[in-house]
C-alpha positions in Angstrom: 28.5 -5.9 -8.5 25.3 -4.6 -6.8 24.5 -6.8 -3.7 20.9 -7.3 -4.9 22.0 -8.4 -8.4 20.1 -11.6 -9.4 17.2 -11.0 -7.0 13.7 -10.8 -8.5 11.0 -8.4 -7.3 7.3 -8.1 -8.2 5.7 -4.7 -7.6 1.9 -4.5 -8.1 0.2 -1.3 -9.2 3.5 0.0 -10.7 2.2 2.1 -13.5 2.3 5.3 -11.5 2.8 6.9 -8.0 4.3 4.9 -5.2 4.3 1.7 -7.2 6.4 3.1 -10.1 8.7 5.0 -7.7 9.3 1.8 -5.7 9.9 -0.3 -8.8 12.4 2.2 -10.1 14.2 2.4 -6.7 14.5 -1.4 -6.5 15.8 -1.6 -10.1 18.5 1.0 -9.3 19.4 -1.2 -6.3 20.0 -4.2 -8.5 16.7 -6.1 -8.4 15.2 -7.5 -11.6 11.8 -5.9 -11.3 8.5 -6.9 -12.7 5.8 -4.2 -12.3 2.1 -4.9 -12.8 -0.9 -3.0 -13.8 -4.4 -3.9 -14.9 -3.6 -2.5 -18.4 -0.2 -1.9 -20.0 0.1 1.8 -20.9 3.3 1.5 -22.8 5.0 4.0 -20.4 7.6 3.4 -17.8 11.2 2.8 -17.1 13.3 0.5 -19.4 14.6 -1.1 -16.3 11.2 -2.4 -15.3 9.3 -5.2 -17.1 5.6 -4.3 -17.0 3.1 -7.2 -17.0 -0.7 -7.3 -16.9 -2.2 -8.5 -13.6 -5.6 -8.0 -12.1 -5.2 -8.7 -8.4 -8.9 -9.4 -8.0 -8.7 -12.4 -10.4 -7.2 -15.7 -9.2 -6.2 -16.8 -12.7 -4.5 -13.5 -13.6 -2.4 -13.6 -10.4 -1.5 -17.3 -11.0 -0.5 -16.5 -14.6 1.7 -13.5 -13.5 3.6 -15.6 -10.9 4.1 -18.5 -13.3 5.4 -16.1 -15.9 7.9 -14.5 -13.6 9.1 -17.9 -12.3 9.5 -19.1 -15.9 11.7 -16.1 -16.7 13.8 -15.9 -13.6 13.3 -19.1 -11.5 12.8 -17.1 -8.3 10.8 -14.4 -6.5 12.8 -12.8 -3.7 10.5 -9.8 -3.0 6.8 -9.0 -3.4 5.6 -5.4 -2.9 1.9 -5.2 -2.7 1.0 -1.7 -3.8 -2.1 -2.1 -6.0 -5.0 -0.4 -4.4 -7.9 2.0 -4.6 -9.1 4.8 -2.4 -12.6 5.7 -1.0 -13.4 9.0 0.7 -16.8 9.8 2.1 -19.2 9.3 5.0 -19.5 5.7 6.2 -23.2 5.4 5.5 -22.7 6.8 1.9 -21.2 3.5 0.7 -23.1 0.3 0.3 -21.8 -3.0 1.6 -21.3 -4.1 -2.0 -19.0 -1.1 -2.6 -17.1 -1.9 0.6 -16.7 -5.4 -0.6 -15.2 -4.1 -3.9 -12.7 -2.0 -1.9 -11.7 -5.0 0.2 -11.3 -7.2 -2.9 -8.6 -5.0 -4.3 -6.9 -3.7 -1.2 -6.9 -6.7 1.1 -8.0 -9.9 -0.8 -5.8 -8.8 -3.8 -2.8 -8.8 -1.3 -3.8 -12.2 -0.1 -4.1 -13.6 -3.6 -0.6 -12.3 -4.5 0.9 -13.6 -1.3 -0.7 -17.1 -1.6 0.7 -17.3 -5.1 4.3 -16.4 -4.3 4.7 -18.2 -0.9 5.2 -21.7 -2.3 8.3 -20.6 -4.3 9.7 -18.6 -1.4 9.2 -21.5 1.0 11.0 -23.9 -1.4 14.0 -21.5 -1.5 13.7 -20.8 2.3 13.9 -17.1 1.7 11.8 -14.1 0.8 10.4 -10.7 1.7 6.9 -9.3 1.4 6.2 -5.6 1.7 2.6 -4.4 1.9 1.8 -0.8 1.3 -0.6 0.2 4.1 -1.4 3.6 5.4 -1.2 5.7 8.5 -5.0 5.2 8.5 -4.3 1.6 9.4 -3.0 3.0 12.7 -5.1 6.1 13.1 -8.6 6.0 11.6 -9.8 9.4 10.3 -13.2 10.7 9.7 -14.7 10.2 6.2 -12.4 7.2 5.6 -14.2 4.5 7.6 -14.1 1.9 4.9 -10.5 2.7 3.8 -9.3 2.7 7.4 -11.1 -0.6 8.0 -9.3 -2.3 5.1 -5.9 -0.9 6.2 -6.4 -2.0 9.8 -7.2 -5.4 8.4 -4.0 -5.4 6.3 -2.0 -4.5 9.5 -3.5 -7.5 11.4 -3.1 -9.9 8.5 0.5 -8.9 7.9 1.6 -9.2 11.5 0.0 -12.6 11.8 1.5 -13.8 8.6 5.0 -12.6 9.6 4.8 -14.8 12.7 3.8 -17.8 10.5 6.3 -17.6 7.8 9.4 -16.6 9.8 10.2 -20.3 10.2 10.9 -20.3 6.4 13.2 -17.2 6.5 10.4 -15.1 5.1 9.5 -11.7 6.6 6.5 -9.4 6.1 6.4 -5.7 6.6 3.8 -2.9 6.3 4.7 0.6 5.1 2.6 3.4 6.6 2.6 6.6 4.5 0.3 9.6 5.1 -0.4 12.2 2.4 1.5 11.4 -0.8 1.6 13.5 -4.0 0.1 11.0 -6.4 -3.1 10.7 -8.5 -4.4 8.0 -6.0 -7.1 10.2 -4.5 -8.3 11.5 -7.9 -8.6 7.9 -9.1 -10.4 6.7 -6.0 -14.0 5.5 -5.7 -16.8 7.9 -5.2 -19.4 6.9 -2.6 -22.3 5.1 -4.4 -25.0 6.7 -2.2 -24.0 10.4 -1.8 -26.1 12.2 0.9 -26.7 15.9 1.1 -26.3 15.7 4.9 -22.5 15.3 4.3 -22.1 18.1 1.7 -20.7 20.6 4.2 -18.2 18.1 5.6 -17.3 16.9 2.1 -16.4 20.5 1.1 -14.3 20.8 4.2 -12.4 17.6 3.4 -11.9 18.7 -0.2 -10.5 22.0 1.1 -8.2 20.2 3.5 -6.8 18.0 0.7 -6.2 21.1 -1.5 -4.2 22.6 1.3 -2.1 19.6 2.2 -1.5 17.8 -1.1 1.0 20.4 -2.5 3.1 20.0 0.6 2.7 16.2 0.8 5.5 13.7 0.5 6.6 12.7 -3.0 6.2 9.0 -3.9 10.0 8.7 -3.9 10.0 9.2 -0.1 7.8 6.1 0.3 9.9 4.2 -2.3 13.0 4.8 -0.2 11.3 3.2 2.8 10.1 0.3 0.6 13.8 -0.2 -0.4 14.8 -0.1 3.2 12.2 -2.8 4.1 13.4 -4.9 1.2 17.1 -4.8 2.2 17.3 -4.2 6.0 19.3 -6.9 7.7 16.8 -6.8 10.5 13.5 -6.1 8.8 10.9 -4.5 10.9 7.2 -5.3 10.9 6.2 -1.6 10.4 7.8 1.4 8.8 6.3 4.8 8.8 7.0 6.8 5.6 7.3 10.6 5.6 7.3 13.4 8.3 3.5 13.5 8.7 3.2 9.8 9.2 6.0 9.8 11.8 4.4 12.7 13.7 0.9 11.1 13.7 2.4 7.8 14.9 4.3 9.5 17.7 1.2 11.5 18.8 -1.0 8.4 18.8 1.5 6.6 21.1 2.2 9.4 23.6 -0.5 12.1 23.5 -3.5 11.7 25.9 -6.5 10.3 24.1 -8.6 13.4 24.6 -5.8 15.6 23.3 -5.3 13.4 20.2 -9.1 13.4 19.5 -9.3 17.2 19.7 -6.2 17.6 17.5 -7.6 15.1 14.9 -11.0 16.9 14.8 -9.3 20.3 14.4 -7.2 18.9 11.5 -10.3 17.7 9.7 -12.1 21.0 10.5 -14.9 19.3 12.5 -16.8 20.9 15.4 -15.2 20.2 18.8 
């Protein structure tokens, strides 16, 4: 019998990409997996039960958690993957657009966690895995709002991990870099596009065209999610993929001026 047999996992944003790959990896490892998306597409693995959930809606989140508990009586693992991207100059996005980004990528995580924690505390056991980004460690140009929300997720997750450890619950963040998914194509466009950033935007688009074919597959991130879900000694942070590990190492050990120069060169910005 698989050692995870009988354990229940919820994976948000599981209709494609990292979410689907993570849900499938957990199902293969023996978890009973409930994936969520805002709309049910009818596609997906037969090993995953797909349910509707809008992480920006309190009632939708509460209904999802109640449904899963009614079916299985337990939630052992929550993987917060639902999110949206935003690429552009910082001044190209209004505050209202930034709020919408935070509502999905940060407050959606908080809604889900607040909904599952009571059942985890009652059972004195649970794991929470939040899909962050290497941009939560290393902010990059033309991702100010996205980097801000991922930095916030890092701080929230680490604080929460300290708080819930007394109930045998642990919280981890996964930090991938470039991943071959439709995430970037489905991201938000700045709501106040400015011609002053046209040249830089073209450079970023060219960079993405170069790196995405060589980016990590979503399965590489899913393997790290599975590790965080099953490690005997769960860590607070896991980098996912070669690029993320390299950037993390450079950030820690390279002189600040060298790292700054390397980052600007990578993003094709003037020295």
